[in-house]
C-alpha positions in Angstrom: 62.5 -35.3 -20.5 59.4 -37.0 -22.4 59.0 -39.1 -19.1 58.8 -35.7 -17.0 56.0 -34.3 -19.7 54.0 -37.7 -19.3 54.0 -37.6 -15.6 52.9 -34.1 -15.5 49.9 -34.5 -18.0 49.1 -37.5 -16.0 49.2 -35.4 -12.3 47.3 -32.5 -14.1 44.5 -35.1 -15.6 44.2 -37.2 -12.2 43.7 -33.9 -10.2 41.3 -32.4 -12.7 39.3 -36.0 -12.9 39.6 -36.3 -8.9 37.8 -33.1 -8.1 35.0 -34.0 -10.4 34.5 -37.5 -8.9 34.7 -36.2 -5.3 32.2 -33.3 -6.3 30.0 -35.9 -7.9 30.1 -38.0 -4.5 29.0 -35.0 -2.4 25.5 -35.7 -3.9 25.2 -38.6 -1.4 28.2 -38.4 0.8 29.9 -35.8 2.9 33.7 -34.2 2.3 35.0 -36.2 5.3 34.1 -39.8 3.9 36.0 -38.8 0.6 39.1 -37.5 2.7 38.9 -40.9 4.5 39.3 -42.8 1.2 42.2 -40.5 0.8 43.8 -40.9 3.9 43.4 -45.0 3.4 44.7 -45.0 -0.1 47.5 -42.6 1.2 49.0 -45.4 3.5 48.7 -48.0 0.6 50.4 -46.1 -2.0 52.5 -43.2 -0.5 54.2 -45.3 2.2 55.6 -48.2 0.0 56.7 -45.7 -2.4 58.5 -43.2 0.0 59.7 -46.5 1.8 61.3 -47.7 -1.6 62.7 -44.0 -2.6 64.0 -43.9 0.7 63.5 -41.9 3.8 65.1 -40.3 6.9 64.2 -40.5 10.7 66.1 -37.4 11.4 63.7 -34.7 12.6 60.8 -37.2 12.5 58.7 -35.8 15.3 58.9 -32.2 13.6 58.3 -33.7 10.4 55.1 -35.3 11.5 54.2 -32.3 13.5 54.3 -30.0 10.0 52.8 -33.1 8.2 49.6 -32.9 10.6 49.1 -29.1 10.0 49.6 -29.9 6.2 46.9 -32.8 6.5 44.4 -30.3 7.8 45.0 -27.3 5.6 46.2 -28.7 2.4 44.4 -32.0 2.3 41.1 -32.0 4.4 40.2 -28.5 3.9 40.8 -28.8 0.4 37.9 -31.6 0.5 35.8 -29.4 2.6 35.9 -26.3 0.4 34.7 -28.2 -2.8 31.7 -29.0 -0.8 30.8 -25.5 -0.5 30.5 -24.5 -4.1 30.7 -25.3 -7.6 33.9 -27.1 -8.6 34.4 -25.1 -11.9 35.0 -21.7 -10.6 36.1 -22.6 -7.2 38.9 -25.0 -8.9 39.9 -22.1 -11.1 40.6 -19.9 -8.3 41.9 -22.4 -6.0 44.7 -22.9 -8.7 46.1 -19.5 -7.1 47.6 -21.3 -4.1 51.3 -20.8 -5.9 50.7 -17.0 -5.5 50.0 -17.3 -1.8 53.1 -19.8 -1.5 55.1 -17.0 -2.8 53.5 -14.2 -0.6 53.9 -16.5 2.6 57.7 -17.3 1.7 58.2 -13.7 0.9 56.9 -12.9 4.6 58.1 -15.7 7.0 61.3 -17.0 4.8 62.5 -13.9 3.2 62.4 -15.2 -0.2 62.5 -12.5 -3.1 60.3 -13.2 -6.1 61.4 -11.8 -9.5 59.7 -8.7 -10.5 58.1 -10.4 -13.4 56.1 -12.5 -11.2 54.1 -9.5 -10.3 52.8 -9.2 -13.8 51.7 -12.6 -13.8 49.9 -12.0 -10.4 47.9 -9.2 -12.0 46.7 -11.3 -14.8 45.4 -13.8 -12.0 43.7 -10.7 -10.3 42.4 -9.6 -13.5 41.0 -12.9 -14.2 39.2 -13.2 -10.8 37.8 -9.7 -11.4 36.0 -11.1 -14.7 34.8 -14.2 -12.8 33.1 -11.9 -10.5 31.1 -10.3 -12.8 27.4 -10.8 -12.7 25.7 -12.6 -15.5 22.2 -14.4 -16.1 23.6 -18.0 -15.4 24.8 -17.4 -11.9 23.9 -14.8 -9.4 26.5 -12.6 -8.1 26.0 -14.1 -4.5 26.6 -17.7 -5.8 29.8 -16.8 -8.0 31.4 -14.8 -5.2 30.9 -17.9 -2.9 32.8 -19.7 -5.2 35.5 -17.1 -5.7 35.5 -16.8 -2.0 36.1 -20.7 -0.9 38.5 -20.9 -4.0 40.9 -18.1 -2.4 40.7 -19.5 1.3 41.4 -22.9 0.1 44.3 -21.6 -2.0 45.7 -19.4 0.8 45.5 -22.5 3.2 47.5 -24.4 0.9 49.9 -21.7 0.0 50.6 -21.6 3.9 51.0 -25.4 4.5 53.3 -25.6 1.4 55.3 -22.7 3.0 56.1 -24.3 6.2 56.4 -27.8 4.8 59.5 -26.5 2.2 61.7 -26.0 5.6 61.3 -29.5 6.6 61.5 -31.3 3.1 64.9 -29.3 2.7 65.9 -30.8 6.1 64.5 -34.0 5.1 63.7 -35.1 1.8 60.1 -35.4 -0.2 59.8 -38.9 0.1 60.2 -38.5 4.1 57.5 -35.9 4.1 55.0 -38.2 2.1 55.6 -40.7 4.8 54.7 -38.6 7.4 51.8 -37.2 5.4 50.3 -40.4 5.0 50.5 -41.2 8.6 48.9 -38.0 10.0 46.1 -38.1 7.5 44.4 -40.9 9.6 44.1 -38.9 12.8 42.9 -36.0 11.0 40.3 -38.1 9.0 38.9 -39.3 12.1 38.3 -35.8 13.8 36.8 -34.8 10.3 34.4 -37.8 10.2 33.4 -36.7 13.8 32.7 -33.3 12.9 30.7 -34.2 10.2 28.6 -36.6 12.3 30.0 -39.4 10.3 31.2 -42.8 11.8 34.0 -44.8 11.2 32.3 -48.2 11.2 30.3 -47.5 7.8 33.6 -48.3 6.2 33.1 -51.7 7.1 30.0 -51.6 4.5 32.1 -50.5 1.6 32.0 -53.8 -0.1 28.0 -54.2 0.4 27.6 -50.9 -0.6 30.2 -49.9 -3.3 27.6 -48.1 -5.5 27.2 -45.5 -2.9 30.9 -44.9 -2.4 32.0 -45.4 -5.8 32.8 -41.9 -6.6 34.5 -40.7 -3.5 36.6 -44.3 -3.9 37.7 -43.1 -7.5 38.2 -39.6 -6.6 40.4 -40.3 -3.5 42.3 -42.7 -5.2 42.9 -40.6 -8.3 44.0 -37.5 -6.0 46.6 -40.0 -4.1 48.0 -40.7 -7.7 47.9 -37.1 -8.7 50.4 -36.2 -5.9 52.4 -39.2 -6.9 52.8 -38.1 -10.5 53.4 -34.7 -9.3 56.5 -35.9 -7.2 57.7 -37.9 -10.1 57.3 -35.2 -12.6 59.8 -32.7 -10.5 62.0 -35.8 -10.0 62.6 -36.4 -13.6 62.2 -33.0 -15.2 63.1 -29.6 -14.8 60.8 -27.3 -12.4 60.2 -24.9 -15.2 58.5 -27.7 -17.3 56.7 -29.5 -14.3 55.2 -26.6 -12.8 53.2 -25.5 -16.1 52.2 -29.2 -16.7 50.9 -30.0 -13.2 49.0 -26.7 -13.2 47.1 -27.4 -16.1 44.4 -29.4 -13.9 41.6 -26.5 -13.9 41.5 -26.9 -17.7 40.5 -30.4 -17.3 38.4 -29.6 -14.1 36.3 -27.0 -16.2 35.6 -29.2 -18.9 34.7 -32.2 -17.1 32.5 -30.1 -14.7 30.6 -28.5 -17.7 30.2 -32.0 -19.4 29.7 -34.4 -16.6 28.3 -32.4 -13.5 26.5 -29.9 -15.9 27.7 -26.7 -14.0 27.0 -24.2 -16.7 29.7 -21.4 -17.1 28.9 -18.3 -19.3 31.2 -16.8 -21.6 32.7 -14.3 -19.1 33.2 -17.2 -16.7 35.2 -19.0 -19.4 37.2 -16.0 -20.5 38.0 -15.2 -16.6 38.8 -18.7 -15.8 41.2 -18.8 -18.5 42.9 -16.0 -17.7 43.5 -17.1 -14.3 45.0 -20.1 -15.6 47.2 -18.4 -17.6 48.5 -16.2 -15.1 48.9 -19.3 -12.7 51.0 -21.0 -15.5 53.0 -18.1 -15.9 53.8 -18.0 -12.0 54.7 -21.8 -12.7 57.3 -21.1 -15.1 59.1 -18.8 -12.6 59.0 -20.8 -9.5 
């Protein structure tokens, strides 16, 4: 139990810190650069870990296909949306992805959520409405942009998680992590090309480490966050793991305010807090 709490807090902290470092890297680099580092670290960390835990090659082609879709929607797109808006508000809204997972599971898998979940969903909606209120620090258009990208990203991850659940149930989480590490590589190459970046620049990493350091640190922390998340659900109850790992927006908000100097109004803090409470409530149910 205590080990599970430790892993859960580490997953949450690494996710929050990762987002801030990644956002910092966008001052000089594109989102595809940071994601490519994640793909590299995924090969170095996830594959050995998955092989140590044990994987199965049953349904491997189908697993790779689903992993490819997940690499696009819940990994690469995740990096892209935080290049479009401030990480503080966007991160808080993005944390609503479990609600989208529940919605898609209801639509496509026939799962029926408990009634109390709708109460927490209402709490999340109220929080987002408060976030969208105009203030003197950020204009309405600016805030709506952050909320828009947060919701789009949450929907993409929710859909990816829903379609991934079926193949994970048929194989294992370690097998899917193994497949995801592999399929992130071609996605990273296409992402680089789409943003007019070259693969050859990664040969200069050691000579230009100052330029790439934030992207490297952010990507590594993101990869470790996924690993800690997996370990959390392995060693403790889901009712404990979900709220712990869902606390990352708190870390993101604080770090974005302190380090990135993102300014939030009182209503932004209140709205973000309400959204997080609603998401944590959902996490205690699923």
